C-alpha positions in Angstrom: -12.1 6.7 25.5 -9.4 5.2 27.5 -6.6 3.1 26.0 -5.7 0.0 28.0 -2.1 -1.0 28.7 -2.7 -4.1 26.5 -3.4 -1.8 23.5 0.2 -0.6 23.7 -0.5 2.7 21.9 -0.7 6.0 23.6 -3.7 8.3 23.2 -1.4 11.1 22.0 -0.1 9.0 19.1 -3.6 8.1 18.0 -4.8 11.7 18.0 -2.0 12.9 15.7 -2.7 10.7 12.7 -3.8 12.2 9.3 -5.6 9.0 8.3 -8.1 7.2 10.5 -9.5 3.8 9.4 -12.5 2.1 10.8 -13.3 -1.6 10.9 -16.6 -2.6 12.4 -16.4 -6.3 11.7 -12.7 -7.3 11.8 -11.3 -10.8 11.9 -8.3 -12.9 12.7 -7.5 -14.4 9.3 -6.1 -18.0 9.1 -4.4 -19.2 6.0 -3.3 -22.7 5.1 -2.5 -24.6 1.9 -3.3 -28.0 0.7 -2.8 -29.9 -2.6 -6.4 -30.2 -3.5 -9.7 -29.4 -1.8 -12.0 -32.4 -1.9 -14.9 -33.6 0.2 -14.9 -36.5 2.7 -11.1 -37.1 2.7 -8.8 -35.6 5.3 -6.9 -32.7 3.8 -3.3 -32.5 4.9 -2.6 -28.8 5.3 0.5 -26.6 5.8 1.3 -24.8 9.0 -1.3 -22.0 9.3 -0.4 -18.4 9.0 -2.3 -15.7 11.0 -2.9 -12.2 9.9 -5.0 -9.2 11.1 -8.0 -8.9 8.9 -10.9 -6.7 8.0 -11.1 -3.9 5.4 -10.0 -0.9 7.5 -7.4 -2.8 9.4 -5.8 -4.0 6.1 -5.9 -0.4 4.8 -4.1 0.8 8.0 -1.5 -1.9 7.7 -0.7 -0.8 4.1 -0.7 2.9 5.0 1.7 2.2 7.8 4.1 0.2 5.6 4.1 3.0 3.0 5.2 5.5 5.7 1.8 7.1 6.1 0.3 8.7 9.2 -2.5 6.4 10.3 -4.5 5.1 13.2 -6.9 2.1 13.0 -10.1 2.1 15.0 -11.8 -1.3 15.3 -14.5 -3.1 17.3 -13.2 -6.2 19.1 -13.9 -8.6 21.9 -13.1 -11.9 23.4 -9.9 -14.0 23.0 -9.8 -13.4 19.3 -10.0 -9.7 19.9 -7.0 -10.0 22.2 -5.2 -12.0 19.5 -6.0 -9.3 16.8 -4.8 -6.6 19.2 -1.5 -8.4 19.8 -0.9 -8.9 16.0 -1.5 -5.2 15.3 1.0 -4.3 18.1 3.5 -6.7 16.6 3.3 -4.8 13.3 3.5 -1.5 15.2 0.3 -0.2 13.6 -1.1 2.6 15.7 -4.6 1.4 16.7 -7.4 1.7 19.2 -9.7 -1.2 20.1 -13.3 -0.2 20.9 -14.5 -3.0 23.2 -17.6 -5.0 22.2 -19.6 -7.6 24.0 -18.8 -10.6 21.8 -15.7 -12.3 20.4 -14.1 -11.0 17.2 -14.7 -13.4 14.3 -12.2 -15.6 12.5 -11.8 -16.0 8.7 -10.4 -19.1 7.1 -8.9 -19.5 3.7 -7.3 -22.5 1.9 -4.9 -22.0 -1.0 -5.0 -25.0 -3.4 -1.5 -25.5 -4.6 -2.3 -27.8 -7.5 -4.5 -25.1 -9.2 -3.7 -21.8 -7.4 -7.4 -21.4 -6.4 -8.4 -19.8 -3.1 -11.2 -21.1 -1.0 -12.4 -18.4 1.5 -14.7 -19.2 4.4 -16.1 -15.9 5.8 -17.8 -16.0 9.2 -20.6 -13.5 9.9 -19.1 -12.0 13.0 -20.8 -11.0 16.2 -24.1 -9.1 16.1 -24.0 -5.4 16.3 -23.6 -4.0 19.8 -25.5 -0.7 20.0 -23.4 0.6 22.9 -20.2 -0.2 21.0 -21.5 1.5 17.8 -22.2 4.6 19.8 -18.6 4.5 21.1 -17.4 4.3 17.5 -19.1 7.6 16.7 -17.7 9.2 19.9 -14.2 8.0 19.0 -14.4 9.4 15.5 -15.7 12.7 16.8 -12.5 12.9 18.9 -10.0 12.6 16.1 -7.5 15.4 15.9 -8.4 18.6 14.0 -5.5 18.0 11.6 -6.9 14.6 10.6 -7.6 14.6 6.9 -9.2 11.3 5.9 -11.5 8.8 7.4 -11.4 5.5 5.6 -14.4 3.2 6.4 -13.9 -0.2 4.8 -15.6 -3.6 5.2 -18.9 -5.1 6.1 -21.2 -4.0 8.8 -21.7 -6.4 11.7 -24.9 -8.6 11.5 -28.0 -6.7 12.5 -26.3 -3.3 12.4 -28.4 -0.5 11.0 -28.0 -0.2 7.3 -27.7 3.6 7.6 -24.8 3.5 10.1 -22.3 4.4 7.4 -24.6 7.3 6.5 -24.4 8.4 10.2 -20.6 8.4 9.8 -20.9 10.4 6.6 -23.0 13.1 8.4 -20.4 13.2 11.2 -17.6 13.5 8.6 -19.3 16.4 7.0 -19.9 18.2 10.3 -16.1 17.9 11.1 -15.0 18.7 7.5 -13.4 15.2 7.1 -12.9 13.5 3.8 -14.7 10.2 4.0 -13.4 7.3 1.8 -15.9 4.5 1.7 -15.3 0.9 0.6 -18.6 -0.8 1.2 -21.5 -2.4 -0.8 -25.2 -2.6 -1.1 -27.7 -0.6 0.9 -25.0 0.6 3.4 -23.0 2.1 0.5 -26.1 3.8 -1.1 -27.3 5.2 2.2 -23.9 6.9 2.8 -23.5 8.1 -0.8 -26.9 9.8 -0.6 -25.5 11.8 2.4 -22.3 12.5 0.4 -18.8 11.2 0.7 -15.4 12.2 -0.6 -14.6 8.9 -2.4 -16.0 5.5 -3.0 -14.1 2.4 -4.1 -16.6 -0.2 -5.4 -15.8 -3.3 -7.4 -17.5 -3.7 -10.7 -19.8 -6.3 -9.2 -20.7 -3.9 -6.4 -21.5 -1.1 -8.9 -23.6 -3.5 -10.9 -25.5 -4.5 -7.8 -26.2 -0.9 -7.0 -27.4 -0.1 -10.5 -29.3 -3.3 -11.0 -27.8 -3.8 -14.5 -24.7 -5.3 -16.1 -22.0 -2.9 -17.1 -19.8 -4.8 -19.6 -18.3 -1.7 -21.3 -16.1 1.1 -20.2 -18.5 3.8 -21.4 -21.3 2.3 -19.3 -19.1 2.3 -16.2 -17.9 5.8 -16.9 -21.5 7.0 -17.3 -22.6 5.5 -13.9 -19.6 7.0 -12.1 -20.3 10.4 -13.6 -24.0 10.2 -12.6 -22.8 9.6 -9.0 -20.7 12.7 -9.2 -23.5 14.7 -10.8 -25.8 13.7 -7.8 -23.1 15.0 -5.4 -22.9 11.6 -3.9 -19.1 11.6 -4.1 -16.1 13.5 -5.5 -14.0 10.6 -6.7 -15.0 7.1 -7.9 -12.3 4.5 -8.0 -13.8 1.4 -9.6 -11.8 -1.8 -9.4 -12.1 -4.0 -12.5 -10.3 -7.2 -11.6 -7.9 -8.2 -14.4 -9.0 -5.1 -16.4 -7.4 -2.8 -13.8 -9.2 0.2 -12.3 -11.1 3.3 -13.4 -10.7 6.7 -11.6 -13.4 9.3 -12.3 -13.5 12.9 -10.9 -15.1 16.1 -12.0 -11.9 17.0 -13.7 -11.3 13.9 -15.7 -11.3 10.1 -16.0 -8.4 7.7 -16.2 -8.0 3.9 -16.8 -5.1 1.9 -15.4 -4.9 -1.6 -17.0 -4.2 -4.5 -14.7 -0.5 -5.5 -14.1 0.8 -8.9 -15.1 1.9 -10.5 -11.9 1.7 -14.1 -10.7 -1.6 -14.2 -8.8 -1.2 -16.1 -5.6 -4.3 -14.7 -3.9 -6.9 -12.0 -4.5 -7.4 -11.5 -0.7 -6.7 -7.9 0.4 -5.9 -6.5 -3.1 -8.7 -3.9 -2.8 -7.6 -2.9 0.6 -4.1 -2.4 -0.6 -5.4 -0.3 -3.4 -7.3 2.0 -1.0 -4.3 2.2 1.4 -1.8 3.3 -1.3 -4.3 5.7 -2.9 -5.1 7.6 0.3 -1.4 7.5 1.5 -0.4 9.3 -1.8 -3.2 11.9 -1.4 -2.1 12.6 2.2 1.6 12.8 1.4 1.0 15.2 -1.5 -1.3 17.4 0.6 -2.4 20.1 -0.1 -1.7 19.4 -3.8 -5.1 18.4 -5.2 -4.2 18.4 -8.9 -5.0 15.8 -11.5 -1.3 14.9 -11.4 -1.7 13.9 -7.8 -4.8 11.8 -8.5 -3.0 10.0 -11.3 0.0 9.4 -9.1 -2.3 8.0 -6.4 -3.9 5.7 -9.0 -0.4 4.4 -10.0 0.6 3.7 -6.4 -2.8 2.0 -5.8 -2.4 -0.3 -8.8 1.2 -1.2 -7.8 0.1 -2.0 -4.2 -2.9 -4.0 -5.4 -0.7 -6.0 -7.8 1.8 -6.7 -5.0 -1.0 -7.9 -2.8 -2.1 -10.3 -5.5 1.4 -11.8 -5.5 1.1 -12.6 -1.7 -0.8 -15.3 0.0 -3.7 -14.6 2.3 -3.8 -11.1 3.9 0.0 -10.6 3.9 -0.8 -7.7 1.6 2.2 -5.7 0.2 5.5 -4.2 1.3 6.8 -0.8 0.3 9.7 -2.4 -1.7 7.1 -4.4 -3.7 5.1 -1.3 -4.5 8.2 0.6 -5.6 9.4 -2.2 -7.9 6.0 -2.3 -9.7 5.3 1.4 -9.9 7.1 2.0 -13.1 5.1 -0.7 -14.9 1.8 1.0 -14.2 0.2 2.8 -17.1 -2.5 5.4 -16.7 -4.5 6.5 -19.7 -6.9 9.5 -19.9 -10.4 8.7 -21.2 -12.4 11.0 -23.4 -16.2 11.5 -23.4 
Protein backbone atom coordinates (compact mmCIF):
# COMPACT_ATOMS: atom_id res chain seq x y z
CA UNK A 1 0.00 0.00 0.00
CA UNK A 2 1.39 3.37 -0.95
CA UNK A 3 2.19 6.05 1.60
CA UNK A 4 1.16 9.54 0.60
CA UNK A 5 3.41 12.55 1.11
CA UNK A 6 0.95 13.84 3.67
CA UNK A 7 1.58 10.79 5.89
CA UNK A 8 5.19 11.88 6.23
CA UNK A 9 6.51 8.41 7.12
CA UNK A 10 8.47 6.29 4.68
CA UNK A 11 7.47 2.74 3.87
CA UNK A 12 10.90 1.51 4.98
CA UNK A 13 10.48 2.99 8.46
CA UNK A 14 7.09 1.38 8.84
CA UNK A 15 8.32 -2.06 7.83
CA UNK A 16 11.12 -2.17 10.43
CA UNK A 17 8.95 -1.86 13.56
CA UNK A 18 8.85 -4.66 16.14
CA UNK A 19 5.38 -3.64 17.34
CA UNK A 20 2.46 -2.90 15.03
CA UNK A 21 -0.74 -1.46 16.47
CA UNK A 22 -4.09 -1.41 14.72
CA UNK A 23 -6.98 1.01 15.28
CA UNK A 24 -10.11 0.42 13.23
CA UNK A 25 -12.23 3.17 14.79
CA UNK A 26 -9.87 6.00 15.78
CA UNK A 27 -10.90 9.48 16.80
CA UNK A 28 -9.81 13.05 17.21
CA UNK A 29 -10.29 13.57 20.96
CA UNK A 30 -11.38 16.98 22.20
CA UNK A 31 -10.98 17.86 25.88
CA UNK A 32 -12.26 20.88 27.75
CA UNK A 33 -13.01 21.76 31.36
CA UNK A 34 -15.85 23.55 33.07
CA UNK A 35 -16.75 24.21 36.69
CA UNK A 36 -19.91 22.10 36.73
CA UNK A 37 -21.92 20.24 34.09
CA UNK A 38 -25.60 21.22 34.26
CA UNK A 39 -28.48 21.18 31.83
CA UNK A 40 -30.03 24.20 30.10
CA UNK A 41 -27.38 26.75 31.14
CA UNK A 42 -24.49 27.74 28.90
CA UNK A 43 -21.35 26.09 30.22
CA UNK A 44 -18.27 28.31 30.01
CA UNK A 45 -15.40 26.03 29.02
CA UNK A 46 -11.63 26.25 28.84
CA UNK A 47 -9.69 26.34 25.60
CA UNK A 48 -10.05 22.85 24.07
CA UNK A 49 -7.13 20.47 23.79
CA UNK A 50 -6.88 18.03 20.87
CA UNK A 51 -5.24 14.60 21.02
CA UNK A 52 -5.01 11.61 18.71
CA UNK A 53 -7.42 8.96 19.98
CA UNK A 54 -8.36 5.31 19.66
CA UNK A 55 -6.96 2.28 21.46
CA UNK A 56 -4.19 1.21 19.11
CA UNK A 57 -3.13 4.78 18.39
CA UNK A 58 -2.83 5.49 22.11
CA UNK A 59 -0.80 2.31 22.58
CA UNK A 60 1.55 3.36 19.77
CA UNK A 61 1.99 6.82 21.28
CA UNK A 62 3.00 5.27 24.61
CA UNK A 63 5.38 2.75 23.01
CA UNK A 64 7.01 5.56 21.04
CA UNK A 65 7.46 7.71 24.15
CA UNK A 66 9.04 4.80 26.00
CA UNK A 67 11.57 4.26 23.24
CA UNK A 68 9.93 1.25 21.65
CA UNK A 69 9.96 0.22 18.00
CA UNK A 70 6.40 0.80 16.78
CA UNK A 71 4.19 1.60 13.84
CA UNK A 72 0.49 2.46 14.02
CA UNK A 73 -1.95 1.27 11.35
CA UNK A 74 -5.30 3.03 11.38
CA UNK A 75 -8.39 3.60 9.29
CA UNK A 76 -9.09 7.24 8.55
CA UNK A 77 -10.94 9.53 6.19
CA UNK A 78 -12.20 13.06 5.69
CA UNK A 79 -11.02 16.27 7.30
CA UNK A 80 -10.83 14.68 10.73
CA UNK A 81 -8.69 11.90 9.29
CA UNK A 82 -6.32 14.55 7.95
CA UNK A 83 -6.28 16.22 11.36
CA UNK A 84 -5.48 12.95 13.12
CA UNK A 85 -2.75 12.26 10.57
CA UNK A 86 -1.15 15.65 11.26
CA UNK A 87 -1.28 15.17 15.03
CA UNK A 88 0.50 11.82 14.79
CA UNK A 89 3.12 13.41 12.55
CA UNK A 90 3.61 16.19 15.10
CA UNK A 91 4.33 13.55 17.76
CA UNK A 92 6.67 11.75 15.31
CA UNK A 93 4.81 8.48 15.80
CA UNK A 94 5.51 6.19 12.81
CA UNK A 95 2.14 5.41 11.27
CA UNK A 96 0.24 4.46 8.17
CA UNK A 97 -3.26 5.65 7.40
CA UNK A 98 -5.44 3.22 5.51
CA UNK A 99 -7.97 5.39 3.66
CA UNK A 100 -11.67 4.78 4.21
CA UNK A 101 -14.73 6.31 2.57
CA UNK A 102 -16.05 8.31 5.52
CA UNK A 103 -14.71 10.86 7.99
CA UNK A 104 -12.94 9.77 11.15
CA UNK A 105 -15.05 10.32 14.26
CA UNK A 106 -14.49 12.86 17.02
CA UNK A 107 -14.67 12.17 20.75
CA UNK A 108 -15.57 14.81 23.28
CA UNK A 109 -14.86 14.86 27.02
CA UNK A 110 -15.52 17.46 29.70
CA UNK A 111 -13.62 17.52 32.97
CA UNK A 112 -15.68 19.01 35.80
CA UNK A 113 -13.25 21.01 37.92
CA UNK A 114 -15.47 21.26 41.01
CA UNK A 115 -15.73 17.49 41.42
CA UNK A 116 -12.96 16.00 39.29
CA UNK A 117 -15.50 13.95 37.33
CA UNK A 118 -15.13 13.20 33.61
CA UNK A 119 -18.02 13.28 31.16
CA UNK A 120 -17.17 11.35 28.01
CA UNK A 121 -19.22 11.61 24.82
CA UNK A 122 -18.23 8.78 22.47
CA UNK A 123 -19.44 8.95 18.88
CA UNK A 124 -20.06 5.71 16.97
CA UNK A 125 -17.74 6.45 14.08
CA UNK A 126 -18.28 5.68 10.39
CA UNK A 127 -19.78 2.37 9.29
CA UNK A 128 -17.38 -0.34 8.28
CA UNK A 129 -15.94 -0.04 4.79
CA UNK A 130 -15.46 -3.61 3.43
CA UNK A 131 -12.78 -2.50 0.97
CA UNK A 132 -10.85 -0.72 3.74
CA UNK A 133 -11.12 -3.74 6.07
CA UNK A 134 -9.63 -5.88 3.32
CA UNK A 135 -6.79 -3.37 2.99
CA UNK A 136 -6.20 -3.72 6.74
CA UNK A 137 -5.56 -7.44 6.35
CA UNK A 138 -3.28 -6.77 3.39
CA UNK A 139 -1.31 -4.18 5.36
CA UNK A 140 -0.88 -6.55 8.31
CA UNK A 141 0.27 -9.31 5.98
CA UNK A 142 3.05 -7.01 4.75
CA UNK A 143 4.62 -6.31 8.13
CA UNK A 144 8.30 -7.14 8.31
CA UNK A 145 9.44 -10.67 9.18
CA UNK A 146 11.15 -9.37 12.33
CA UNK A 147 7.89 -7.86 13.60
CA UNK A 148 7.11 -9.44 16.97
CA UNK A 149 3.79 -8.12 18.25
CA UNK A 150 0.52 -7.04 16.73
CA UNK A 151 -1.55 -4.98 19.18
CA UNK A 152 -5.21 -4.68 18.23
CA UNK A 153 -7.04 -2.32 20.56
CA UNK A 154 -10.36 -0.55 20.52
CA UNK A 155 -13.85 -0.96 19.18
CA UNK A 156 -14.87 -2.23 15.77
CA UNK A 157 -16.50 0.26 13.40
CA UNK A 158 -20.31 0.09 13.31
CA UNK A 159 -21.58 -2.81 11.19
CA UNK A 160 -18.17 -4.47 11.02
CA UNK A 161 -18.23 -8.28 11.15
CA UNK A 162 -17.97 -9.42 14.77
CA UNK A 163 -15.43 -12.03 13.69
CA UNK A 164 -13.04 -9.54 12.07
CA UNK A 165 -10.64 -9.71 15.01
CA UNK A 166 -10.83 -13.49 14.66
CA UNK A 167 -9.71 -13.08 11.04
CA UNK A 168 -6.75 -11.07 12.32
CA UNK A 169 -6.00 -13.81 14.87
CA UNK A 170 -5.89 -16.39 12.08
CA UNK A 171 -3.58 -14.17 10.06
CA UNK A 172 -1.32 -13.64 13.09
CA UNK A 173 -1.04 -17.39 13.61
CA UNK A 174 -0.16 -17.98 9.96
CA UNK A 175 2.62 -15.37 10.21
CA UNK A 176 3.80 -16.46 13.70
CA UNK A 177 2.94 -13.08 15.18
CA UNK A 178 2.07 -12.59 18.83
CA UNK A 179 -1.35 -10.94 18.88
CA UNK A 180 -2.21 -8.74 21.87
CA UNK A 181 -5.93 -7.99 21.96
CA UNK A 182 -7.73 -5.33 23.97
CA UNK A 183 -11.37 -5.68 22.96
CA UNK A 184 -14.70 -6.71 24.45
CA UNK A 185 -17.86 -8.69 23.87
CA UNK A 186 -18.43 -11.00 20.90
CA UNK A 187 -15.41 -9.63 19.01
CA UNK A 188 -13.13 -10.58 21.91
CA UNK A 189 -14.61 -14.06 22.27
CA UNK A 190 -14.46 -14.80 18.54
CA UNK A 191 -10.75 -13.96 18.46
CA UNK A 192 -9.95 -15.88 21.65
CA UNK A 193 -11.58 -19.01 20.26
CA UNK A 194 -9.06 -18.82 17.42
CA UNK A 195 -6.25 -18.20 19.92
CA UNK A 196 -4.23 -15.09 20.74
CA UNK A 197 -1.05 -14.39 22.68
CA UNK A 198 -2.47 -11.97 25.26
CA UNK A 199 -5.78 -10.38 26.22
CA UNK A 200 -6.25 -7.30 28.40
CA UNK A 201 -9.89 -7.13 29.52
CA UNK A 202 -11.20 -4.93 32.28
CA UNK A 203 -13.08 -6.61 35.12
CA UNK A 204 -16.36 -5.40 33.63
CA UNK A 205 -15.45 -6.92 30.27
CA UNK A 206 -14.51 -10.24 31.85
CA UNK A 207 -17.80 -10.29 33.74
CA UNK A 208 -19.69 -9.56 30.53
CA UNK A 209 -18.00 -12.49 28.80
CA UNK A 210 -18.66 -14.91 31.65
CA UNK A 211 -22.16 -13.60 32.41
CA UNK A 212 -21.49 -13.50 36.13
CA UNK A 213 -20.12 -11.14 38.78
CA UNK A 214 -16.54 -11.81 39.85
CA UNK A 215 -16.12 -9.95 43.15
CA UNK A 216 -13.18 -11.98 44.52
CA UNK A 217 -9.63 -12.54 43.36
CA UNK A 218 -9.96 -16.37 43.35
CA UNK A 219 -12.97 -16.11 41.01
CA UNK A 220 -11.10 -13.86 38.61
CA UNK A 221 -8.05 -16.10 38.75
CA UNK A 222 -10.21 -19.14 37.98
CA UNK A 223 -11.69 -17.53 34.86
CA UNK A 224 -8.26 -16.46 33.59
CA UNK A 225 -6.88 -19.96 34.11
CA UNK A 226 -9.85 -21.46 32.30
CA UNK A 227 -9.07 -19.23 29.30
CA UNK A 228 -5.47 -20.47 29.39
CA UNK A 229 -6.59 -24.10 29.69
CA UNK A 230 -8.80 -23.66 26.60
CA UNK A 231 -5.72 -22.40 24.68
CA UNK A 232 -7.57 -19.15 24.04
CA UNK A 233 -4.53 -17.13 25.14
CA UNK A 234 -1.13 -17.39 26.81
CA UNK A 235 -1.34 -14.32 29.05
CA UNK A 236 -4.30 -12.62 30.71
CA UNK A 237 -3.76 -9.08 32.02
CA UNK A 238 -6.91 -8.13 33.88
CA UNK A 239 -7.31 -4.47 34.82
CA UNK A 240 -9.10 -3.99 38.13
CA UNK A 241 -9.48 -0.22 38.45
CA UNK A 242 -8.40 0.99 41.90
CA UNK A 243 -7.53 -2.61 42.84
CA UNK A 244 -4.73 -2.62 40.28
CA UNK A 245 -4.19 -5.47 37.82
CA UNK A 246 -3.90 -9.25 37.71
CA UNK A 247 -1.47 -11.06 35.38
CA UNK A 248 -2.03 -14.77 34.80
CA UNK A 249 0.14 -17.13 32.73
CA UNK A 250 0.78 -20.86 32.61
CA UNK A 251 3.77 -20.29 34.89
CA UNK A 252 2.21 -18.16 37.57
CA UNK A 253 -0.12 -15.38 38.61
CA UNK A 254 0.70 -11.96 40.04
CA UNK A 255 -1.31 -9.10 41.50
CA UNK A 256 -0.14 -5.49 41.37
CA UNK A 257 -2.20 -3.20 43.66
CA UNK A 258 -3.25 0.18 42.29
CA UNK A 259 -0.95 3.13 42.90
CA UNK A 260 -2.07 6.14 44.90
CA UNK A 261 -1.94 9.03 42.46
CA UNK A 262 -4.16 12.08 42.02
CA UNK A 263 -6.69 10.91 39.45
CA UNK A 264 -7.37 13.66 36.92
CA UNK A 265 -8.84 11.40 34.25
CA UNK A 266 -9.31 7.67 33.59
CA UNK A 267 -9.14 8.16 29.79
CA UNK A 268 -6.33 6.17 28.16
CA UNK A 269 -5.09 4.42 31.31
CA UNK A 270 -5.73 0.97 29.85
CA UNK A 271 -3.97 1.88 26.61
CA UNK A 272 -0.96 3.15 28.57
CA UNK A 273 -0.92 -0.17 30.44
CA UNK A 274 -0.81 -2.17 27.20
CA UNK A 275 1.79 0.09 25.61
CA UNK A 276 4.22 -0.15 28.53
CA UNK A 277 3.67 -3.89 28.95
CA UNK A 278 4.39 -4.74 25.31
CA UNK A 279 7.33 -2.32 25.15
CA UNK A 280 8.97 -4.12 28.06
CA UNK A 281 8.40 -7.54 26.51
CA UNK A 282 9.92 -6.35 23.24
CA UNK A 283 12.90 -4.65 24.85
CA UNK A 284 13.66 -7.79 26.89
CA UNK A 285 13.33 -10.09 23.85
CA UNK A 286 14.13 -13.00 23.69
CA UNK A 287 13.97 -13.25 27.50
CA UNK A 288 10.56 -14.80 28.20
CA UNK A 289 11.08 -15.50 31.89
CA UNK A 290 8.67 -14.80 34.72
CA UNK A 291 11.01 -11.99 35.78
CA UNK A 292 10.33 -10.29 32.43
CA UNK A 293 6.56 -10.66 32.83
CA UNK A 294 6.69 -9.16 36.32
CA UNK A 295 8.84 -6.29 35.09
CA UNK A 296 6.36 -5.71 32.25
CA UNK A 297 3.53 -5.62 34.81
CA UNK A 298 5.44 -3.08 36.91
CA UNK A 299 6.03 -0.81 33.91
CA UNK A 300 2.40 -1.19 32.85
CA UNK A 301 1.13 -0.18 36.27
CA UNK A 302 3.42 2.85 36.38
CA UNK A 303 2.33 3.97 32.91
CA UNK A 304 -1.33 3.49 33.74
CA UNK A 305 -0.99 5.52 36.95
CA UNK A 306 0.83 8.29 35.09
CA UNK A 307 -2.03 8.41 32.57
CA UNK A 308 -4.54 8.69 35.41
CA UNK A 309 -2.73 11.83 36.56
CA UNK A 310 -3.09 13.45 33.11
CA UNK A 311 -6.18 15.05 31.61
CA UNK A 312 -7.82 13.59 28.52
CA UNK A 313 -5.69 11.39 26.28
CA UNK A 314 -2.44 13.15 27.10
CA UNK A 315 -1.39 9.70 28.40
CA UNK A 316 2.05 9.44 30.03
CA UNK A 317 5.64 10.47 29.51
CA UNK A 318 8.73 8.30 30.06
CA UNK A 319 9.83 10.46 32.99
CA UNK A 320 6.48 9.95 34.72
CA UNK A 321 6.72 6.18 34.30
CA UNK A 322 10.28 6.12 35.65
CA UNK A 323 9.33 8.17 38.72
CA UNK A 324 6.46 5.82 39.60
CA UNK A 325 8.15 2.52 38.81
CA UNK A 326 9.75 2.00 42.21
CA UNK A 327 6.39 2.42 43.96
CA UNK A 328 4.82 -0.54 42.13
CA UNK A 329 4.43 -3.73 44.13
CA UNK A 330 3.93 -7.13 42.51
CA UNK A 331 2.80 -10.09 44.61
CA UNK A 332 2.72 -13.74 43.52
CA UNK A 333 -0.63 -15.47 44.05
CA UNK A 334 -0.99 -19.05 45.19
CA UNK A 335 -3.63 -21.56 44.15
